[in-house]
Structures are given as C-alpha cells and as structure tokens.
C-alpha positions as a Markdown table, in Angstrom:
| # | Residue | x | y | z |
|---|---|---|---|---|
| 1 | Met | 11.4 | 11.7 | -10.5 |
| 2 | Ile | 8.2 | 10.9 | -8.5 |
| 3 | Arg | 5.2 | 10.2 | -10.6 |
| 4 | Ser | 1.6 | 9.8 | -9.6 |
| 5 | Met | -0.3 | 6.6 | -10.6 |
| 6 | Thr | -3.3 | 8.7 | -11.6 |
| 7 | Gly | -3.3 | 10.5 | -14.9 |
| 8 | Tyr | -4.8 | 11.2 | -18.3 |
| 9 | Gly | -3.3 | 11.5 | -21.8 |
| 10 | Arg | -4.5 | 11.9 | -25.4 |
| 11 | Gly | -2.7 | 11.6 | -28.6 |
| 12 | Glu | -3.5 | 11.7 | -32.3 |
| 13 | Phe | -1.4 | 10.7 | -35.3 |
| 14 | Ala | -2.3 | 10.8 | -39.0 |
| 15 | Ser | -0.6 | 9.1 | -41.9 |
| 16 | Gly | -1.9 | 9.0 | -45.5 |
| 17 | Thr | -5.6 | 8.0 | -45.3 |
| 18 | Arg | -5.5 | 6.9 | -41.7 |
| 19 | Thr | -5.9 | 8.9 | -38.4 |
| 20 | Ala | -5.6 | 7.2 | -35.1 |
| 21 | Thr | -6.7 | 8.7 | -31.7 |
| 22 | Cys | -5.6 | 7.3 | -28.4 |
| 23 | Glu | -6.9 | 8.2 | -24.9 |
| 24 | Met | -5.6 | 6.7 | -21.7 |
| 25 | Arg | -6.4 | 7.2 | -18.0 |
| 26 | Ser | -5.2 | 5.5 | -14.9 |
| 27 | Val | -6.0 | 4.9 | -11.3 |
| 28 | Asn | -4.1 | 3.4 | -8.4 |
| 29 | His | -3.2 | -0.3 | -8.5 |
| 30 | Arg | -0.7 | -2.5 | -6.8 |
| 31 | Tyr | 0.7 | -3.7 | -10.1 |
| 32 | Cys | 0.6 | -2.6 | -13.8 |
| 33 | Glu | -2.7 | -3.6 | -15.4 |
| 34 | Val | -3.4 | -2.4 | -18.9 |
| 35 | Thr | -6.8 | -2.7 | -20.6 |
| 36 | Val | -7.0 | -1.9 | -24.3 |
| 37 | Lys | -10.3 | -1.1 | -26.1 |
| 38 | Met | -10.1 | -0.8 | -29.9 |
| 39 | Pro | -12.0 | -2.1 | -33.0 |
| 40 | Ser | -11.7 | -5.8 | -33.3 |
| 41 | Lys | -10.5 | -5.7 | -36.9 |
| 42 | Tyr | -7.3 | -3.9 | -35.6 |
| 43 | Gly | -6.8 | -6.5 | -32.8 |
| 44 | Phe | -3.4 | -7.5 | -34.3 |
| 45 | Ala | -2.0 | -4.3 | -32.8 |
| 46 | Glu | -3.5 | -4.8 | -29.3 |
| 47 | Glu | -0.6 | -6.6 | -27.7 |
| 48 | Ala | 2.0 | -4.2 | -29.1 |
| 49 | Val | -0.1 | -1.3 | -27.6 |
| 50 | Arg | -0.3 | -3.1 | -24.2 |
| 51 | Gln | 3.4 | -3.7 | -24.1 |
| 52 | Ser | 4.2 | -0.1 | -25.1 |
| 53 | Val | 2.1 | 1.3 | -22.3 |
| 54 | Lys | 3.4 | -1.1 | -19.7 |
| 55 | Ala | 7.0 | -0.3 | -20.6 |
| 56 | Ala | 6.3 | 3.4 | -20.1 |
| 57 | Ala | 3.7 | 3.6 | -17.3 |
| 58 | Gly | 5.1 | 1.7 | -14.3 |
| 59 | Arg | 2.3 | 0.9 | -11.8 |
| 60 | Gly | -1.4 | 1.6 | -12.1 |
| 61 | Lys | -4.6 | 0.3 | -13.7 |
| 62 | Ile | -4.6 | 1.9 | -17.1 |
| 63 | Asp | -7.5 | 2.0 | -19.5 |
| 64 | Val | -6.5 | 2.7 | -23.1 |
| 65 | Ser | -9.1 | 3.5 | -25.8 |
| 66 | Ile | -8.1 | 3.7 | -29.5 |
| 67 | Ser | -10.1 | 4.7 | -32.5 |
| 68 | Leu | -9.0 | 4.8 | -36.1 |
| 69 | Val | -10.6 | 6.7 | -39.0 |
| 70 | Ser | -9.6 | 5.5 | -42.5 |
| 71 | Thr | -10.6 | 6.2 | -46.1 |
| 72 | Ala | -8.5 | 3.3 | -47.4 |
| 73 | Asp | -10.4 | 0.8 | -49.5 |
| 74 | Glu | -9.0 | -2.2 | -47.8 |
| 75 | Asp | -10.0 | -0.8 | -44.4 |
| 76 | Thr | -13.6 | -0.2 | -45.4 |
| 77 | Gly | -14.3 | -3.1 | -47.8 |
| 78 | Val | -17.4 | -5.3 | -47.6 |
| 79 | Ile | -17.4 | -9.1 | -47.9 |
| 80 | Leu | -20.4 | -11.1 | -49.1 |
| 81 | Gly | -21.1 | -14.1 | -46.8 |
| 82 | Glu | -22.2 | -16.4 | -49.6 |
| 83 | Ala | -22.6 | -19.5 | -47.4 |
| 84 | Ala | -24.8 | -17.6 | -44.9 |
| 85 | Ala | -26.9 | -16.0 | -47.7 |
| 86 | Lys | -27.5 | -19.4 | -49.3 |
| 87 | Gln | -28.6 | -20.9 | -46.0 |
| 88 | Tyr | -31.0 | -18.0 | -45.5 |
| 89 | Ile | -32.5 | -18.4 | -49.0 |
| 90 | Asp | -32.9 | -22.2 | -48.6 |
| 91 | Asn | -34.5 | -21.8 | -45.2 |
| 92 | Leu | -36.8 | -19.0 | -46.3 |
| 93 | Arg | -38.0 | -21.1 | -49.3 |
| 94 | Leu | -38.6 | -24.0 | -47.0 |
| 95 | Leu | -40.7 | -21.8 | -44.7 |
| 96 | Gln | -42.8 | -20.7 | -47.8 |
| 97 | Glu | -43.4 | -24.3 | -48.9 |
| 98 | Lys | -44.0 | -25.8 | -45.5 |
| 99 | Phe | -46.4 | -23.2 | -44.2 |
| 100 | Gly | -47.7 | -21.7 | -47.4 |
| 101 | Val | -46.3 | -18.3 | -46.6 |
| 102 | Gly | -46.2 | -15.8 | -49.5 |
| 103 | Gly | -43.8 | -12.9 | -50.2 |
| 104 | Glu | -40.6 | -12.4 | -52.1 |
| 105 | Ile | -37.0 | -13.0 | -51.0 |
| 106 | Thr | -35.4 | -9.7 | -51.9 |
| 107 | Val | -31.9 | -8.4 | -51.8 |
| 108 | Gly | -33.0 | -5.8 | -49.2 |
| 109 | Leu | -34.2 | -8.6 | -46.9 |
| 110 | Leu | -31.1 | -10.6 | -47.3 |
| 111 | Ala | -28.7 | -7.7 | -46.8 |
| 112 | Gly | -30.2 | -7.0 | -43.4 |
| 113 | Leu | -29.6 | -10.5 | -42.1 |
| 114 | Pro | -26.5 | -11.2 | -39.9 |
| 115 | Asp | -23.3 | -12.3 | -41.6 |
| 116 | Val | -24.6 | -11.8 | -45.2 |
| 117 | Leu | -22.7 | -8.5 | -45.7 |
| 118 | Lys | -19.7 | -8.1 | -43.4 |
| 119 | Gln | -17.0 | -5.5 | -43.2 |
| 120 | Gly | -13.9 | -7.0 | -44.6 |
| 121 | His | -10.4 | -6.7 | -43.3 |
| 122 | Gln | -8.6 | -9.8 | -44.6 |
| 123 | Asp | -6.3 | -7.6 | -46.8 |
| 124 | Leu | -5.5 | -4.9 | -44.1 |
| 125 | Asp | -1.9 | -3.6 | -44.1 |
| 126 | Ala | -1.2 | -4.6 | -40.5 |
| 127 | Asp | 2.3 | -3.0 | -40.4 |
| 128 | Ala | 1.1 | 0.3 | -41.7 |
| 129 | Ile | -1.9 | 0.4 | -39.4 |
| 130 | Ser | 0.1 | -0.7 | -36.4 |
| 131 | Leu | 2.5 | 2.1 | -37.0 |
| 132 | Val | -0.2 | 4.7 | -37.0 |
| 133 | Ile | -1.8 | 3.3 | -33.9 |
| 134 | Leu | 1.4 | 3.0 | -31.9 |
| 135 | Ser | 2.4 | 6.6 | -33.0 |
| 136 | Ala | -0.9 | 7.8 | -31.5 |
| 137 | Val | -0.2 | 5.8 | -28.3 |
| 138 | Ser | 3.3 | 7.4 | -28.1 |
| 139 | Glu | 1.7 | 10.9 | -28.3 |
| 140 | Ala | -0.8 | 10.0 | -25.6 |
| 141 | Leu | 2.0 | 8.6 | -23.4 |
| 142 | Glu | 3.8 | 11.9 | -23.5 |
| 143 | Ser | 0.9 | 13.9 | -22.2 |
| 144 | Phe | 0.0 | 11.1 | -19.8 |
| 145 | Asp | 3.5 | 11.0 | -18.3 |
| 146 | Ala | 3.6 | 14.8 | -18.1 |
| 147 | Met | 0.4 | 14.9 | -16.0 |
| 148 | Arg | 1.6 | 12.1 | -13.8 |
| 149 | Gly | 4.9 | 13.9 | -13.3 |
| 150 | Lys | 3.1 | 17.1 | -12.3 |
| 151 | Glu | 0.9 | 15.3 | -9.8 |
| 152 | Gly | 4.0 | 13.4 | -8.6 |
| 153 | Ala | 5.9 | 16.7 | -7.9 |
| 154 | Ser | 2.9 | 17.8 | -5.8 |
| 155 | Leu | 3.0 | 14.5 | -3.8 |
| 156 | Ala | 6.7 | 14.8 | -3.3 |
| 157 | Gln | 6.3 | 18.3 | -1.9 |
| 158 | Asn | 3.5 | 17.2 | 0.4 |
| 159 | Ile | 5.5 | 14.2 | 1.7 |
| 160 | Ser | 8.6 | 16.3 | 2.2 |
| 161 | Gly | 6.7 | 18.5 | 4.6 |
| 162 | Lys | 5.7 | 15.4 | 6.6 |
| 163 | Leu | 9.3 | 14.2 | 6.7 |
| 164 | Asp | 10.2 | 17.6 | 8.1 |
| 165 | Ala | 7.6 | 17.1 | 10.9 |
| 166 | Ile | 9.1 | 13.6 | 11.5 |
| 167 | Asp | 12.6 | 15.1 | 11.8 |
| 168 | Glu | 11.3 | 17.6 | 14.4 |
| 169 | Leu | 9.6 | 14.9 | 16.4 |
| 170 | His | 12.7 | 12.8 | 16.2 |
| 171 | Arg | 14.8 | 15.7 | 17.6 |
| 172 | Lys | 12.4 | 16.1 | 20.5 |
| 173 | Ile | 12.4 | 12.4 | 21.3 |
| 174 | Ala | 16.2 | 12.2 | 21.1 |
| 175 | Ala | 16.4 | 15.2 | 23.5 |
| 176 | Arg | 14.0 | 13.6 | 25.9 |
| 177 | Ala | 15.4 | 10.1 | 26.0 |
| 178 | Pro | 18.4 | 10.8 | 28.3 |
| 179 | Glu | 16.1 | 12.5 | 30.8 |
| 180 | Val | 14.0 | 9.4 | 31.2 |
| 181 | Gln | 16.9 | 7.5 | 32.8 |
| 182 | Val | 17.6 | 10.4 | 35.2 |
| 183 | Ile | 14.0 | 10.6 | 36.2 |
| 184 | Tyr | 13.8 | 6.9 | 36.8 |
| 185 | Ala | 17.0 | 7.0 | 38.9 |
| 186 | Asp | 15.7 | 9.9 | 41.0 |
| 187 | Lys | 12.4 | 8.1 | 41.6 |
| 188 | Leu | 14.2 | 4.9 | 42.5 |
| 189 | Arg | 16.4 | 6.7 | 45.1 |
| 190 | Asp | 13.4 | 8.5 | 46.6 |
| 191 | Arg | 11.5 | 5.3 | 46.9 |
| 192 | Ile | 14.4 | 3.6 | 48.6 |
| 193 | Ala | 15.1 | 6.6 | 50.9 |
| 194 | Ala | 11.5 | 6.3 | 52.1 |
| 195 | Leu | 12.3 | 2.8 | 53.4 |
| 196 | Ser | 14.6 | 3.8 | 56.2 |
| 197 | Asp | 14.7 | 0.3 | 57.6 |
| 198 | Leu | 16.0 | -1.3 | 54.4 |
| 199 | Pro | 18.7 | -3.9 | 55.4 |
| 200 | Gly | 22.3 | -3.7 | 54.2 |
| 201 | Asp | 25.0 | -1.0 | 54.2 |
| 202 | Asp | 24.9 | 2.1 | 52.1 |
| 203 | Ala | 27.6 | 0.9 | 49.7 |
| 204 | Val | 25.7 | -2.3 | 48.8 |
| 205 | Leu | 22.5 | -0.3 | 48.5 |
| 206 | Gln | 24.1 | 2.1 | 46.0 |
| 207 | Gln | 25.5 | -0.8 | 44.0 |
| 208 | Arg | 22.0 | -2.3 | 43.7 |
| 209 | Ile | 20.6 | 1.0 | 42.6 |
| 210 | Ala | 23.3 | 1.3 | 40.0 |
| 211 | Ile | 22.5 | -2.2 | 38.7 |
| 212 | Glu | 18.8 | -1.4 | 38.6 |
| 213 | Ile | 19.4 | 1.8 | 36.7 |
| 214 | Ala | 21.7 | 0.1 | 34.2 |
| 215 | Ala | 19.1 | -2.6 | 33.6 |
| 216 | Phe | 16.4 | 0.0 | 33.0 |
| 217 | Ala | 18.7 | 1.9 | 30.7 |
| 218 | Asp | 19.3 | -1.2 | 28.6 |
| 219 | Lys | 15.6 | -2.1 | 28.5 |
| 220 | Ala | 14.3 | 1.4 | 27.7 |
| 221 | Gly | 17.2 | 2.5 | 25.5 |
| 222 | Ile | 16.0 | 3.8 | 22.1 |
| 223 | Asp | 19.3 | 5.1 | 20.6 |
| 224 | Glu | 19.5 | 2.4 | 18.0 |
| 225 | Glu | 15.9 | 2.8 | 16.9 |
| 226 | Leu | 16.3 | 6.6 | 16.6 |
| 227 | Val | 19.4 | 6.1 | 14.4 |
| 228 | Arg | 17.6 | 3.6 | 12.1 |
| 229 | Leu | 14.6 | 5.9 | 11.9 |
| 230 | Ala | 16.8 | 8.8 | 10.9 |
| 231 | Ser | 18.4 | 6.6 | 8.3 |
| 232 | His | 15.1 | 5.6 | 6.8 |
| 233 | Val | 14.0 | 9.2 | 6.6 |
| 234 | Ser | 17.3 | 10.1 | 4.9 |
| 235 | Gln | 16.9 | 7.3 | 2.4 |
| 236 | Phe | 13.3 | 8.4 | 1.6 |
| 237 | Arg | 14.4 | 11.9 | 0.9 |
| 238 | Gly | 17.1 | 10.6 | -1.4 |
| 239 | Ile | 14.6 | 8.7 | -3.5 |
| 240 | Leu | 12.3 | 11.8 | -3.6 |
| 241 | Ala | 15.2 | 13.9 | -4.9 |
| 242 | Ala | 16.4 | 11.4 | -7.5 |
| 243 | Arg | 15.9 | 12.2 | -11.2 |
| 244 | Glu | 15.6 | 8.7 | -12.5 |
| 245 | Asn | 12.3 | 7.6 | -14.1 |
| 246 | Ala | 12.2 | 4.1 | -12.7 |
| 247 | Pro | 9.1 | 3.3 | -10.5 |
| 248 | Val | 9.8 | 3.8 | -6.8 |
| 249 | Gly | 6.4 | 3.4 | -5.2 |
| 250 | Lys | 7.1 | -0.2 | -3.9 |
| 251 | Lys | 10.5 | 0.8 | -2.5 |
| 252 | Leu | 9.0 | 3.8 | -0.7 |
| 253 | Asp | 6.2 | 1.7 | 0.7 |
| 254 | Phe | 8.8 | -0.7 | 2.1 |
| 255 | Ile | 10.8 | 2.2 | 3.7 |
| 256 | Val | 7.5 | 3.5 | 5.3 |
| 257 | Gln | 6.9 | 0.0 | 6.8 |
| 258 | Glu | 10.4 | 0.1 | 8.3 |
| 259 | Met | 9.8 | 3.6 | 9.7 |
| 260 | Asn | 6.6 | 2.4 | 11.3 |
| 261 | Arg | 8.4 | -0.6 | 12.8 |
| 262 | Glu | 11.0 | 1.6 | 14.4 |
| 263 | Ala | 8.3 | 3.9 | 15.7 |
| 264 | Asn | 6.4 | 1.0 | 17.3 |
| 265 | Thr | 9.6 | -0.2 | 19.0 |
| 266 | Ile | 10.4 | 3.3 | 20.3 |
| 267 | Gly | 6.9 | 3.6 | 21.7 |
| 268 | Ser | 7.0 | 0.3 | 23.5 |
| 269 | Lys | 10.5 | 0.7 | 25.0 |
| 270 | Ala | 10.5 | 4.4 | 26.0 |
| 271 | Asn | 8.5 | 4.0 | 29.2 |
| 272 | Asp | 7.8 | 7.7 | 29.3 |
| 273 | Leu | 4.5 | 9.5 | 28.8 |
| 274 | His | 6.0 | 12.5 | 27.1 |
| 275 | Ile | 7.8 | 10.3 | 24.5 |
| 276 | Thr | 4.6 | 8.3 | 24.1 |
| 277 | Asp | 2.7 | 11.5 | 23.2 |
| 278 | Leu | 5.4 | 12.4 | 20.7 |
| 279 | Met | 5.3 | 8.9 | 19.2 |
| 280 | Ile | 1.5 | 9.2 | 18.6 |
| 281 | Glu | 2.2 | 12.4 | 16.5 |
| 282 | Leu | 5.1 | 10.6 | 14.7 |
| 283 | Lys | 3.1 | 7.6 | 13.8 |
| 284 | Asn | 0.3 | 9.8 | 12.5 |
| 285 | Glu | 2.8 | 11.5 | 10.2 |
| 286 | Ile | 4.1 | 8.1 | 9.0 |
| 287 | Glu | 0.6 | 6.9 | 8.3 |
| 288 | Asn | -0.1 | 10.1 | 6.3 |
| 289 | Ile | 3.0 | 9.4 | 4.2 |
| 290 | Arg | 2.0 | 5.7 | 3.8 |
| 291 | Glu | -1.4 | 6.9 | 2.3 |
| 292 | Gln | 0.4 | 9.2 | -0.1 |
| 293 | Val | 2.9 | 6.6 | -1.2 |
| 294 | Gln | 0.0 | 4.4 | -2.4 |
| 295 | Asn | -0.5 | 7.0 | -5.2 |
| 296 | Ile | 3.1 | 6.8 | -6.4 |
| 297 | Cys | 4.3 | 4.7 | -9.3 |
C-alpha cells in the first residue's frame, strides 16, 4: 500500500486522573527523523514515543507534540529548594549589612526567586504515565497513517496515469525502431547509386552495403533497452498494486533511476529524429514520476 510522507494525526487517551493528547505532522525526508516535544518532567517516556513512531511511520521528518493534563498529587506536587532559599536569605542579609539597605525578607519575596519552589516529580509513576502517553501516540498514529494512506492512493493513481503514457510511448518507439534500419539502408543505397564510377563489381558492392547496414543495426539497436524499460515499468506497477505496509519509496526511486538510464541509452543509440522526439516526452514522464516518488514513504 502506497503511503505519502506528508500527513497529520491527533490522538487523545484518558486514564484515571490523567489525559494525554498527541499531535503529529510530517514532511518529506530522505530518512525517518522523529522530533518529540513534551514536558521535561515526562522525559522518561520520550524514547519510547520516538521508537513507537519510527516503527510505524517509515520515512519522513515527523514532529510529535505531547501534552498531559493530570490532577494526581504526585504529578502536581511542589518541592521546597531549601539550599537555594538559604543562599538567597544569606546573600540578602549580606546586602543589607554591607550597603545599609533596609527592608524585610518576606516569604513572598523568596517564593518568587528561581529554584526556591519547584514543581516536583521525583515520585511520578513512570509506568502509568508512559502507558497513557503511548496510548495517545497510538491513537494519533492511526489517524496519521489513514491520512498518509489516502494521499498515497492519490499519488499511486497519478503515477499510474504517467506509466500508461510511458507504455504508449514505448509502443511507438518499438514500432519505429525497425523502420530506422530500413531508412538508413535506403539512404546508403541511394548515396552509392549516385556514385556511378565507384570501383568494384556489383556483388562486392552489395556485400559492403550489407556489412555497413549490419554494423549500423548493431550500433543503433535498442531492443534490449526497450525490453528492460518495459520490465522496470511492470515492476513499478507491481509495487503500486501490492498491499503490504512496508516502505517502498526508496525501491521506487531506484527503479525510476533505472528507467531513466534505459531512456538515456535509447535516446543516444536510436539515431532517429522521430525517436528522439518520443524520448523527450518519455523522459519528461519519468521525471514527473521521480518527483512524485519523493513524496512516498
């Protein structure tokens, strides 16, 4: 099944006092790169989230954003930074004595200073929280994959139409190829006939013409390239039609490169203006497919 690299998904999962929400979006990328944004106090779940997304997503640059709302006491506790508070008090008193500054050192003043009161999470239930977060990720992955699959089906349909165009151009080139040899032979005979004083008997002359035509046919022959091009197109179609979920973008990209290689060889060997014109159209279709393949997982 063809899947696009671009997509969006959202999932939410609630358990007891906790509700996790996950959003993910992706853009094209040569490999799979997952960036996770979540509250630092839940960082113990970050690697599990990353691996879960990587296992399901294939290729793409995927940004994952996770939030968690909790009413659990251990999730919302506050820790007193005693060491920091003592240092603030000692230094404030030193300022008063050294510079003769008045004023009271109040609880309100201390509470507003960094690291005096901190949100605590030393007693967090990592397993329970990870379960809620990963369940939300799983929900998001379902909608994410559905969107990528829908866009992938559209890509496959578009590419299939371009493959049809390549098949038609292939048919025209294959039909034209035998005519090139006949045209060359006729031109060669006309050219020689114009040289009425050419030395040698007619039998030798005809033999030389036959040798020259055979050499041209060998040099300009494109049958093998046409067979390989047709094989690449058939293989591409087979992958488009497959129902497996494994990433296929890199494989399709390689096949397109091989298609382009055969097209270049045909264009350089054909020695015929009509085939050259057809090859320009064919290479344009291949390039269009190459651009579309860059969007496939």
